[in-house]
Structure formats: structure tokens, C-alpha cells
VOBA-1610 file (N, C-alpha, C; in pm, whole numbers, padded with zeros to 5 digits, always signed):
BEGIN
Met+05561+12772-04329Met+05432+12811-04275Met+05448+12893-04148Tyr+05549+12864-04071Tyr+05568+12932-03943Tyr+05660+13052-03953Asp+05717+13075-04070Asp+05820+13178-04083Asp+05774+13317-04040Leu+05657+13359-04086Leu+05608+13493-04052Leu+05585+13508-03903Phe+05526+13407-03840Phe+05504+13412-03696Phe+05637+13421-03622Leu+05731+13333-03657Leu+05860+13330-03587Leu+05941+13458-03612Gln+05929+13513-03732Gln+05997+13640-03762Gln+05943+13749-03671Asn+05812+13759-03660Asn+05750+13859-03574Asn+05787+13836-03428Phe+05786+13712-03384Phe+05821+13679-03247Phe+05965+13717-03218Asn+06056+13687-03311Asn+06198+13716-03292Asn+06227+13866-03286Glu+06143+13947-03349Glu+06161+14092-03339Glu+06136+14141-03196Lys+06047+14074-03126Lys+06012+14114-02989Lys+06102+14047-02885Ala+06133+13920-02907Ala+06214+13843-02812Ala+06295+13740-02891Pro+06420+13773-02922Pro+06503+13682-03002Pro+06513+13543-02938Leu+06504+13441-03024Leu+06508+13302-02979Leu+06630+13230-03036Ser+06679+13135-02961Ser+06785+13049-03012Ser+06721+12946-03106Ala+06801+12880-03186Ala+06751+12777-03277Ala+06679+12664-03201Pro+06736+12614-03090Pro+06663+12509-03017Pro+06528+12557-02962Asp+06523+12681-02913Asp+06396+12736-02863Asp+06294+12748-02976Thr+06340+12788-03093Thr+06251+12799-03209Thr+06190+12663-03242Glu+06270+12559-03237Glu+06220+12425-03267Glu+06117+12379-03163Val+06139+12414-03038Val+06042+12379-02933Val+05910+12451-02958Ile+05916+12579-02990Ile+05794+12656-03015Ile+05718+12598-03134Lys+05789+12557-03238Lys+05723+12500-03356Lys+05638+12378-03322Thr+05677+12304-03220Thr+05599+12185-03183Thr+05462+12222-03127Tyr+05444+12346-03083Tyr+05317+12391-03027Tyr+05229+12463-03130Leu+05281+12488-03249Leu+05208+12564-03350Leu+05129+12471-03442Thr+05007+12511-03473Thr+04923+12435-03565Thr+04859+12533-03663Pro+04893+12526-03790Pro+04831+12616-03888Pro+04682+12585-03904Lys+04604+12689-03922Lys+04461+12672-03943Lys+04415+12774-04046Lys+04345+12728-04148Lys+04292+12818-04251Lys+04143+12832-04230Leu+04095+12956-04241Leu+03952+12983-04229Leu+03898+13032-04362Arg+03780+12986-04397Arg+03713+13037-04517Arg+03647+13171-04484Lys+03612+13243-04587Lys+03543+13369-04569Lys+03413+13345-04490Lys+03388+13430-04393Lys+03271+13425-04305Lys+03272+13305-04209Gln+03383+13236-04197Gln+03394+13127-04101Gln+03440+13185-03968Tyr+03386+13135-03858Tyr+03419+13185-03726Tyr+03543+13116-03671Leu+03627+13193-03607Leu+03741+13138-03533Leu+03692+13090-03397Leu+03603+13168-03336Leu+03548+13138-03204Leu+03408+13197-03197Gln+03314+13124-03139Gln+03177+13173-03127Gln+03136+13181-02980Glu+03026+13251-02957Glu+02975+13266-02821Glu+02959+13130-02755Gly+03009+13120-02633Gly+03000+12995-02558Gly+03121+12906-02573Asp+03202+12929-02678Asp+03324+12851-02696Asp+03428+12893-02594Val+03508+12799-02550Val+03620+12829-02461Val+03745+12838-02547Cys+03811+12952-02542Cys+03932+12971-02622Cys+04048+12896-02557Lys+04110+12808-02634Lys+04220+12727-02583Lys+04349+12753-02658Tyr+04353+12861-02735Tyr+04471+12889-02817Tyr+04481+13038-02846Ile+04591+13075-02906Ile+04615+13212-02951Ile+04624+13208-03103Ala+04560+13301-03170Ala+04562+13305-03316Ala+04658+13413-03365Phe+04727+13383-03472Phe+04818+13478-03537Phe+04779+13480-03684Val+04732+13594-03733Val+04686+13607-03871Val+04806+13636-03961Thr+04828+13550-04061Thr+04940+13572-04154Thr+04894+13627-04287Lys+04765+13612-04319Lys+04712+13663-04445Lys+04564+13692-04427Gly+04520+13806-04476Gly+04380+13842-04464Gly+04354+13923-04337Ala+04230+13922-04293Ala+04192+14000-04176Ala+04082+13927-04099Leu+04072+13959-03972Leu+03966+13906-03887Leu+03889+14022-03828Arg+03762+14000-03803Arg+03681+14101-03736Arg+03644+14047-03599Ser+03654+14133-03501Ser+03625+14093-03363Ser+03513+14180-03309Tyr+03423+14118-03235Tyr+03316+14195-03171Tyr+03272+14126-03044Thr+03203+14201-02960Thr+03150+14146-02836Thr+03001+14175-02828Val+02931+14093-02755Val+02788+14113-02732Val+02767+14126-02582Glu+02704+14236-02543Glu+02677+14259-02402Glu+02564+14167-02355Glu+02546+14156-02225Glu+02442+14069-02171Glu+02301+14111-02214Asn+02282+14241-02242Asn+02151+14288-02285Asn+02128+14269-02435Gly+02225+14209-02505Gly+02209+14178-02647Gly+02262+14282-02742Thr+02317+14390-02691Thr+02369+14494-02780Thr+02516+14479-02803
//
């Protein structure tokens, strides 16, 4: 489950095997259904998301509603 993330990470900053194991302890896979929100207005983001399959759409809403 973590292979794609770790492969991408290792391309940017190679990790030793022990470091890889430590990072795995912080990873939690999460699957979203179509049209399900990862984060909504007012939510506090407490994590970083890495998409391994599919796509996400991101948008912002200004204070005036646009």
C-alpha cells in the first residue's frame, strides 16, 4: 500500500531501510468515494494527502463567496 508513496519519496530524498520503517508508522491509507470530500470549509487539516490512484479537485472560496 505504501510502495508508490515511498518510491516517489525515495526519488527526491533516498531513505535507509530503518528510516523507511519509521515513516511507515506515520502513514495511514484512506480511500475516498467519488464526490467525497477530503477536507471541507472550516476543517483543520492535520495531515498531508498523497494520491495513488484517481484524481482530486481543489478549489478555494473567497470571503465574498466567489
